[in-house]
C-alpha positions as CSV (number, residue, x, y, z in Angstrom):
1,M,-0.2,0.0,0.0
2,T,2.9,2.3,0.7
3,S,4.0,2.2,-2.8
4,R,0.7,2.8,-4.2
5,L,0.3,5.9,-1.7
6,A,3.6,7.4,-3.1
7,F,2.4,7.2,-6.9
8,I,-1.1,8.6,-5.5
9,V,0.8,11.5,-3.7
10,L,3.1,12.3,-6.7
11,L,0.1,12.3,-9.0
12,F,-1.9,14.7,-6.5
13,L,0.9,16.9,-6.5
14,G,1.2,16.9,-10.2
15,L,-2.4,18.2,-10.4
16,A,-1.9,20.7,-7.8
17,V,1.4,22.4,-8.1
18,P,2.0,22.6,-11.8
19,G,-1.6,23.6,-12.3
20,A,-1.0,26.7,-10.3
21,A,2.2,27.4,-11.6
22,Q,1.1,27.3,-15.3
23,A,-2.1,29.2,-14.7
24,S,-2.1,32.3,-16.6
25,D,-2.6,35.8,-15.4
26,P,-4.5,38.1,-17.4
27,G,-2.2,41.4,-16.5
28,R,0.6,42.5,-14.2
29,F,0.5,45.6,-11.8
30,H,3.3,47.7,-10.9
31,V,3.4,48.4,-7.2
32,E,4.0,51.8,-6.1
33,S,3.0,51.3,-2.5
34,V,1.4,49.1,0.0
35,L,-1.1,50.6,2.3
36,V,-3.0,48.8,5.2
37,E,-6.4,50.0,6.5
38,G,-8.9,48.8,9.2
39,V,-6.5,48.9,12.1
40,E,-5.3,51.8,14.2
41,R,-2.1,50.6,15.6
42,D,1.0,51.2,13.6
43,A,2.5,47.9,14.5
44,A,-0.4,45.9,13.1
45,R,0.0,47.8,9.9
46,E,3.6,47.0,9.7
47,I,3.2,43.4,10.4
48,V,0.4,43.0,7.8
49,A,2.7,44.8,5.2
50,A,5.5,42.5,6.0
51,T,3.5,39.4,6.2
52,S,2.1,40.4,2.5
53,L,5.8,39.8,1.2
54,L,4.8,42.6,-1.5
55,V,7.8,44.8,-2.5
56,P,7.0,48.2,-3.6
57,G,8.7,48.9,-7.2
58,R,7.8,45.3,-8.2
59,D,5.2,44.0,-10.6
60,Y,2.7,41.2,-9.6
61,A,-0.1,39.3,-11.1
62,E,-3.5,39.4,-9.8
63,R,-3.0,35.9,-8.6
64,Q,0.0,36.9,-6.5
65,L,-1.9,40.0,-5.0
66,R,-4.5,37.3,-3.9
67,E,-2.2,35.1,-2.5
68,A,-0.5,38.0,-0.5
69,V,-3.8,38.6,1.2
70,Y,-4.2,35.0,2.0
71,R,-1.0,35.0,4.0
72,V,-2.1,38.1,6.0
73,K,-5.3,36.3,6.8
74,R,-3.0,33.5,8.5
75,L,-2.1,36.2,11.2
76,P,-3.6,35.5,14.7
77,F,-5.1,39.0,15.1
78,V,-6.8,39.1,11.5
79,L,-10.3,37.8,11.2
80,D,-10.5,38.6,7.4
81,A,-8.8,40.7,4.6
82,G,-9.3,41.9,1.2
83,Y,-7.2,44.1,-1.3
84,S,-8.1,46.9,-3.8
85,L,-6.0,49.0,-6.1
86,R,-5.6,52.7,-6.4
87,P,-3.8,54.8,-9.1
88,G,-0.3,55.6,-7.9
89,V,1.5,59.2,-8.4
90,E,3.4,57.6,-11.4
91,P,1.7,56.9,-14.6
92,G,0.8,52.9,-14.8
93,S,1.8,52.3,-11.1
94,H,-0.6,51.3,-8.4
95,Q,-1.2,51.6,-4.7
96,V,-2.1,48.0,-3.2
97,V,-4.7,48.9,-0.1
98,I,-5.0,45.7,2.1
99,T,-8.1,46.1,4.3
100,I,-8.4,44.0,7.3
101,R,-11.0,43.1,9.8
102,P,-9.2,42.6,13.1
103,A,-10.1,40.2,15.8
104,E,-10.7,41.5,19.1
105,A,-7.8,41.7,21.5
106,F,-9.6,39.4,24.1
107,F,-10.7,36.1,22.6
108,A,-12.3,32.6,23.8
109,S,-12.9,29.4,22.3
110,L,-15.5,26.5,23.2
111,E,-15.0,23.0,21.8
112,A,-17.3,19.9,22.4
113,A,-16.5,16.7,20.7
114,G,-18.3,13.3,20.7
115,L,-16.9,10.0,19.5
116,T,-18.5,6.6,18.9
117,S,-16.7,3.5,17.8
118,G,-17.9,0.4,15.7
119,D,-15.5,-1.7,17.6
120,E,-16.7,-3.6,20.7
121,T,-15.1,-2.8,23.9
122,G,-14.7,-4.7,27.0
123,D,-16.9,-2.6,29.1
124,G,-19.5,-2.1,26.4
125,D,-19.0,1.8,26.6
126,R,-18.8,2.8,22.8
127,V,-19.6,6.6,23.2
128,D,-17.4,9.0,24.7
129,G,-17.3,12.9,24.6
130,S,-15.0,15.8,25.7
131,L,-15.4,19.4,26.2
132,S,-12.8,22.2,26.5
133,A,-12.9,26.0,26.6
134,S,-10.0,28.8,26.5
135,A,-9.8,32.4,27.2
136,G,-7.0,34.9,26.5
137,G,-5.8,38.0,25.0
138,R,-3.2,39.6,22.7
139,W,-1.1,42.9,22.9
140,F,1.1,44.5,20.3
141,V,4.5,45.2,21.7
142,G,6.7,47.8,19.8
143,S,6.7,48.0,16.0
144,Q,6.8,44.0,15.2
145,G,5.8,42.2,18.3
146,L,2.8,40.6,19.6
147,L,2.4,39.3,23.1
148,A,-0.4,36.7,23.8
149,G,-1.6,34.6,26.9
150,S,-4.4,32.2,27.6
151,V,-5.8,29.7,30.0
152,R,-7.3,26.6,29.2
153,G,-9.8,24.1,31.0
154,L,-11.0,20.6,30.1
155,D,-14.2,18.8,31.1
156,D,-13.0,17.0,34.2
157,G,-11.8,20.0,36.0
158,G,-11.4,23.7,36.2
159,V,-8.6,25.8,34.6
160,Q,-5.7,23.5,34.0
161,L,-3.2,25.0,31.4
162,A,-1.8,28.5,31.1
163,Q,0.3,29.6,28.1
164,V,2.2,32.8,27.1
165,G,4.0,33.4,24.0
166,Y,5.9,36.4,22.2
167,T,6.1,36.6,18.5
168,H,8.5,39.0,16.6
169,Y,7.5,39.8,12.9
170,D,9.5,40.7,9.8
171,L,12.6,38.8,11.2
172,F,15.6,40.3,9.4
173,G,13.4,42.4,7.3
174,R,12.3,39.4,5.1
175,G,8.8,38.6,6.4
176,G,9.8,35.8,8.7
177,F,9.1,35.6,12.4
178,A,10.2,34.1,15.6
179,R,8.0,32.9,18.4
180,L,8.7,31.8,21.9
181,A,5.8,30.0,23.9
182,L,5.8,28.9,27.5
183,E,3.2,26.6,28.9
184,T,2.7,25.1,32.6
185,N,-0.3,23.4,34.3
186,L,-2.2,25.1,37.1
187,D,-3.9,22.0,38.7
188,D,-1.7,19.5,40.0
189,R,-4.5,17.2,41.1
190,S,-5.6,16.7,37.4
191,W,-2.2,16.1,36.2
192,G,-1.0,14.2,39.1
193,G,1.9,16.4,39.2
194,S,3.4,19.2,37.2
195,Y,4.0,20.1,33.7
196,R,6.1,22.8,32.0
197,S,7.3,23.3,28.3
198,S,8.8,25.9,26.2
199,T,9.0,25.9,22.2
200,L,10.9,28.3,20.1
201,T,9.7,28.7,16.5
202,L,11.3,30.2,13.6
203,G,9.6,30.8,10.2
204,V,11.2,32.0,7.1
205,P,9.5,32.5,3.7
206,L,11.5,31.2,0.7
207,V,9.9,31.7,-3.0
208,G,6.3,32.6,-3.5
209,N,4.2,30.6,-1.2
210,Q,6.7,28.4,0.3
211,A,8.4,28.6,3.8
212,I,10.6,26.7,6.2
213,Q,9.7,26.4,9.7
214,A,12.1,25.1,12.5
215,D,10.7,24.2,16.0
216,L,12.8,23.7,19.3
217,G,11.0,22.3,22.2
218,W,11.7,21.3,25.8
219,S,9.3,19.8,28.4
220,R,9.4,18.5,31.9
221,S,6.8,16.6,33.8
222,E,6.8,15.2,37.3
223,R,4.0,12.8,38.6
224,D,3.6,11.7,42.3
225,G,1.9,8.9,43.7
226,D,2.6,5.1,44.1
227,F,4.4,5.3,40.9
228,S,6.3,8.6,40.5
229,Q,8.2,9.4,37.5
230,T,10.1,12.4,36.2
231,S,10.7,12.9,32.4
232,T,12.4,15.7,30.4
233,S,12.1,15.7,26.7
234,H,14.1,17.7,23.9
235,T,12.3,17.9,20.3
236,G,13.4,19.5,17.1
237,S,11.8,19.7,13.8
238,L,12.1,21.1,10.4
239,E,9.1,21.5,8.0
240,W,8.8,22.8,4.6
241,I,5.5,24.3,3.9
242,L,3.6,25.3,0.3
243,D,0.3,27.0,1.0
244,T,-2.1,28.8,-1.2
245,T,-5.2,28.0,0.7
246,D,-7.6,31.1,0.7
247,D,-8.5,30.9,4.5
248,P,-6.6,29.1,7.5
249,L,-9.8,28.0,9.2
250,F,-12.4,27.7,6.3
251,P,-10.4,27.1,3.0
252,A,-12.5,26.7,-0.2
253,S,-9.7,26.7,-2.6
254,G,-6.1,26.4,-3.0
255,F,-3.7,23.7,-1.6
256,R,-1.4,23.0,1.3
257,V,1.4,20.5,1.0
258,T,4.0,20.0,3.9
259,G,7.0,18.0,4.6
260,R,8.4,17.4,8.2
261,G,11.3,15.7,10.0
262,T,11.5,15.5,13.6
263,L,13.7,14.2,16.3
264,S,13.0,13.9,20.1
265,A,15.0,12.5,23.2
266,T,13.4,11.6,26.5
267,A,15.1,10.9,29.9
268,A,13.0,9.6,32.6
269,T,13.5,8.3,36.1
270,Y,10.8,6.5,38.1
271,D,10.1,5.0,41.4
272,D,7.6,2.1,41.7
273,D,7.0,1.2,45.3
274,G,10.5,1.3,46.1
275,H,12.0,-0.1,42.7
276,S,13.7,2.8,41.2
277,G,15.3,3.1,37.6
278,S,15.8,5.2,34.5
279,E,15.2,5.0,30.8
280,D,16.4,6.9,27.7
281,Q,14.3,7.0,24.7
282,E,14.8,8.4,21.1
283,T,12.3,8.9,18.3
284,W,12.8,10.3,14.9
285,G,10.5,10.2,11.8
286,T,9.2,11.9,8.7
287,A,5.7,13.1,7.5
288,L,4.3,14.2,4.4
289,G,0.9,15.7,3.9
290,A,-1.2,17.2,1.1
291,R,-4.6,18.8,1.0
292,R,-6.3,20.5,-1.9
293,Y,-9.6,22.4,-2.0
294,W,-12.1,22.9,-4.8
295,T,-15.0,25.7,-4.9
296,L,-18.2,24.2,-6.2
297,T,-20.5,27.2,-5.5
298,P,-20.2,30.4,-3.6
299,R,-21.2,28.4,-0.3
300,Q,-20.0,25.0,-1.0
301,S,-16.4,23.4,-1.3
302,I,-14.8,19.9,-1.5
303,G,-11.3,18.7,-0.5
304,A,-9.1,15.7,-0.7
305,E,-6.1,15.0,1.5
306,L,-3.2,12.4,1.6
307,S,-0.8,11.7,4.4
308,A,2.3,9.4,4.8
309,D,4.2,9.1,8.1
310,W,7.1,7.0,9.0
311,S,8.8,7.0,12.8
312,R,11.3,4.9,14.7
313,W,11.4,4.5,18.5
314,T,14.2,3.1,20.6
315,S,14.9,2.7,24.2
316,D,17.7,1.6,26.3
317,G,14.9,-0.4,28.4
318,F,13.6,-2.2,25.4
319,S,15.6,-4.4,23.3
320,G,15.2,-3.7,19.6
321,R,13.2,-0.9,18.1
322,L,9.8,-0.1,17.2
323,D,8.8,1.1,13.7
324,Q,5.7,2.6,12.6
325,A,4.5,3.5,9.1
326,K,0.9,5.1,8.6
327,A,-0.7,6.2,5.5
328,G,-4.0,8.0,5.0
329,I,-6.5,9.4,2.4
330,G,-9.6,11.4,2.6
331,I,-12.3,13.6,1.1
332,S,-14.3,16.5,2.7
333,H,-17.2,18.7,2.0
334,A,-17.9,22.1,3.4
335,L,-21.2,24.3,3.5
336,D,-21.1,27.8,4.7
337,L,-24.5,28.0,6.5
338,W,-24.1,31.5,7.4
339,R,-21.8,34.3,6.4
340,V,-21.9,38.0,7.6
341,R,-19.5,40.8,6.3
342,T,-20.6,44.2,7.3
343,A,-18.6,47.3,8.7
344,E,-19.5,46.3,12.0
345,R,-19.3,42.5,12.3
346,T,-17.7,39.4,10.5
347,R,-19.3,36.1,11.4
348,D,-19.1,32.6,9.7
349,L,-21.0,29.4,10.5
350,R,-19.7,26.2,8.5
351,W,-20.7,22.7,8.4
352,E,-17.9,20.3,7.5
353,S,-17.8,16.5,7.1
354,R,-14.8,14.6,6.5
355,L,-14.1,10.7,5.5
356,T,-10.9,9.3,6.0
357,F,-9.3,5.9,5.6
358,T,-6.0,5.0,7.2
359,S,-3.6,2.0,7.2
360,E,-1.0,1.5,10.0
361,R,1.8,-0.9,10.4
362,T,3.9,-1.2,13.7
363,T,6.8,-3.4,13.5
364,S,8.9,-4.7,16.8
365,P,11.5,-7.4,17.3
366,N,8.7,-10.0,18.2
367,E,5.7,-9.1,16.0
368,R,4.0,-6.9,13.2
369,F,1.0,-5.5,13.7
370,T,-1.3,-4.0,11.0
371,L,-4.6,-1.9,11.3
372,T,-6.7,-0.4,8.7
373,G,-9.5,2.0,9.9
374,A,-11.9,4.4,8.6
375,A,-13.3,7.6,10.3
376,L,-16.2,9.8,9.5
377,A,-16.5,13.2,11.3
378,T,-19.0,15.9,10.9
379,G,-19.5,19.2,12.7
380,V,-20.3,22.9,12.8
381,T,-17.8,25.8,13.5
382,F,-18.7,29.3,14.4
383,R,-16.3,32.0,14.0
384,S,-16.5,35.6,15.2
385,A,-14.1,38.6,16.2
386,W,-14.4,37.1,19.7
387,G,-13.1,33.6,18.8
388,L,-14.4,30.1,17.9
389,S,-17.0,27.7,18.9
390,R,-17.0,24.1,17.5
391,L,-19.0,21.0,18.0
392,T,-17.8,17.9,16.3
393,F,-19.1,14.1,16.2
394,T,-16.7,11.3,14.8
395,Y,-17.5,7.7,14.1
396,V,-14.6,5.4,13.8
397,D,-14.3,1.7,12.8
398,T,-11.5,-1.1,12.4
399,L,-11.8,-2.5,8.8
400,E,-8.9,-5.0,9.3
401,E,-6.6,-6.0,11.9
402,D,-3.8,-8.4,11.6
403,V,-0.8,-9.7,14.0
404,Q,2.1,-11.7,12.7
405,L,4.7,-13.0,15.0
406,R,8.3,-12.7,14.1
407,G,9.1,-14.8,11.4
408,G,5.4,-15.7,10.7
409,R,3.6,-15.6,7.5
């Protein structure tokens, strides 16, 4: 199945990438200046202009101007954006005016999810649900900085996680960014101990809609009780991104292709009723993903997705290694139930359904385990200047399961 999926991925990319590259543009526009409207703060205007990657003095096709606005819409403080052209001072030149609809400085989100399985479980309980909520705010710092903080609560307790992060935009004057995020738990009872993490992210645009993103992470968890454990993890990843989607949350056209490599190392010490020990683990892997969207009507769109992942896990407390390969394919349909665009408010209500099929193979020194499954998810998402609300329901089922002992057929 892996070879067949690789062929499908290449065919998928052949349909998506060359098609976009060869699309003819009716004309080009000489950009004299880039103006940003819809926000009052100078920092927001500078960040938007830098993220667009439009350089005054150059010529751009209409498609490139649209994609510049798509990049702006991925900023966390931008709810929606559009552009228009005005005559420039010099004959034949234009001013590109990017008009944004900013999100509120304070935001909140609520997510409710239900899950049911076609597989019989030992206790007969085949339905599960979860509920989470978060609230926070964001503030501009200086001319290129954005500070954000939030707290999150889950359905089995009160506020449990707190996060604060700072992002500096237009890094090196090339439209990149650097972000530092810190996270900690606030409720030791729910976690059974303490948890802290930090992540440093660096994003650098390449050519057109391509970018490179690097992440370095550190985390430490401590759990108390009859079985106490302390673990420290270091993680690094490098990802290539090609993104032409028209909306980060509600895409209706364009494609997104990613390729990522990761490496993580974990050192753990434990004490189990007087028996103590330590264990070192390493995991590395690669992942490839591709999604494409097509607009059917002004309110409907469909999508297709492909994914392939491989990882290897080793531990000094485990003889041998654990290899895992996973491939997936899926289709989706989205319908905009409600869409409001006025000078005072911007609101969206979307119903989306997705059907995915996955095949997973795990190989250890003693056995090889293969699992093929399917999942059907449907739900509605409401977006406004104050945040998001999402309600989803998912049905999962195992289509095929096989276990082979080492050396078996």
